[in-house]
Residue, then its C-alpha position, 0 to 999 in steps of 0.5 A: m528493527a527500525t520502523k520504516r514508511v513507504h509511499v507507493y503510487y500504483s498505475g495500470r488497471v488498478q481501480g475496479v479490480g479489488f486492489r484496495f481490498a487486497a492491500e488492506a487484507a495483506a496489511r492486516k495479515l502482516k500488521v502493517s499500518g497506513w492506508v490505501k486509496n484510489l486517485p482521480d487519475g486512475r492510480v492507487e496510492v498506498v502509505a504504509e509503516s512497519d519494519e522494513r522487512v515487513i513492508i517489503n513482504f507487504l509490497e511483494n504480497i500486493s505485487g504477487e496478487m495484483s501483478s496482472y493489473i499493475r503496470d508501474a509502481e513508484i516507490f518512495w521511502e520516507q521517515p515514519t510518523g507513527e500516526f497510524k493505528g491500523f490500516g484502512i481504505r480511504f475514500s477521499d482526503 
């Protein structure tokens, strides 16, 4: 199965509720690579690479665990770069 890349912007009450840690835990469990970070405008940004089915499972895991905090998710599928080794929380660019 081919590697895919997803770029997601979550909005709602997604900062200060453990969102990044939940995303990191889901990614590590599913062996997804990439990163998650808070944005200055109150959203959370996620970039992840893995097989498409794994990414869908990853996104469903986040949505299921954090559904009460998510108002919207803008999802963009992109070409994978293979640049990541594991998954982590970013604190700034």
